[in-house]
N, C-alpha and C positions, 0 to 999 in steps of 0.2 A: 609832749610826751620826748621824753629825755633817752637819747642811746646811749644805750651805756655797752662797755668794747668787756669783754672776756674780764681782764686784768680786774677792772673797777667792780666786777658784778663777783669774783672770788673774794674779794678785801671785804664788801660788803656781805659776803657768807660768814665771813667770820666777826663781824662788829657784833654779834648775837649770840655767843659763845654758848649761851643756856638751848638757844633755841636752834642750833649743829651743834653738836656735841661730836660727830665724828666725823667732821668737815675736815679737820688737820691729817686726821691719818688718811680717811680718802683721796685728801692733795698728796700725800706721801706716797700711795698705792699707786695711784696713778703716774708720777712720776718715775718711781720705780719699775712701772711695767713700758714705759715709752725709751727708759733707759734699754732696759733687760731686751727689750725687741730691736734696739739698732743695733744690737752688740751683732758681728760677722759672722760667730760663729753662734748656732740655734746646737740645740740637745735633739738629736733624733726621735722621734717618737715623744717627744714633750707635750705636745698638744695633748695626743693622745691621753697619757699620762693625767693632765690636768683634766681634760675632760671627764676620764675615769673619777676623779677626786671629788669633782663637783655634784657629779651624777650620783655618787656614793652617798653625800652630803645632804642634795636637797632629796633622795630616797628615806634617809634616817629621817628628816624633817617631816615628810611627809606620816610618816609613820607615828610619827612622838607628838604629830599635831593637832592630832584627834583628842587629845588630852590637854592641850593647852587651849586657855582661853587670855589671849593677849590684843589690846587695843588692837585697831589696824593688821591682827597679823602677826602670827611669833615671827619672820623677818624682821618687823619692825622694833625688836630686843635689839640694844646696840651690840653685844654680843654677833649674837647670830647675824644679823646685817653686815656687818663687820668680816667676820669669819667668811661667808659666801659673795660679796664682795672681792676679799682677796682673791680667792678661789676664781673667779670670774676673770681676775685681772692678771690671775697667771695665764689662764686659758689665752687671753690676746697677747701675752706676751711671747709666746709660741706661734702666734695665730699663721705668719709666713710659712710655716711648716704643716698646714693644716692638708686632711686628703678628704678623698671623696665620702671614706666612712663616716666622718666628723657630725653629717647630717642627723642620720638616726639617733645620736647620742643628745646631740642638741635638740631634738622634739622630745624626745625623752624628760629633758631635764627642763623645758619649756611645761613641757606637761605636768612636772609636778610644779613650776611655780604658778601654774593657775590653779592647782587644786591649794597650794598654800596661800592663795591672794596675796601674793610676795609684793614686798613693796616697789614701787611703781619707776622706781630709781636699777633696781635688780633687773625690772621686767626690760625696761630701755636698753640696761648695758647687754645683757642675753641677747635684743636684739642687734645690736651693732658687733658685739663679736660674731655672731652667726653669720651678719655680709660679711666680716673681716674673712671667716672660711668659705665663705663663698656658700653660703645655704641659708642664705635671708628667706626661705620660705618656712624654715625647719622652725621656725619659734612663731608660725599662726596662733596656735593656742595661748599667746600673753601679747599678741598685735596689741589688741583695742582694752588692753588693761590700764594704758596711760593714756591719756588725753595730748599730749605732746610730747616726743622722743626727744631727748637730751643728746647731745654729742655723748660718745664714749667718754672723753677726757674731759668734760666739764668744768673742771675745774682749772686745769692747766688754761696756758695762752694758748693761740690759736699757733702760735710760732713752735710752739714744742711738738709736735703733732707731725 
């Protein structure tokens, strides 16, 4: 078996653009989140604002999800996936300022993801963000949705985190 490093894996993802149309934007989102997170000055209440926006977005998807027939679930649509992932990366960027009250909101988001049968990358990312916020138990609703958990910044090199 061939051992593949992070950099090689990222390049392989880009070899087949048709199969992975959102890889470039996901990589840019990951890099931007790492950069914003590394800034010394964080916005007070930023994580709560980001979680609130993600919660509102997921609740809207759940309300509209009943009327949508999309193979693999509504979060497999490119525009829905990218917007949801963008919101998750915003939470990650503000995660160092997380508060204890974050757990309940993460639980509600996870319940929404479970209702939507959300894309495995989104579920894995939510679990990683919950761990960053200090409430990994909050994403129990989606813990078994994916077989193998991806690292949060799966397209960046391991040195970027």
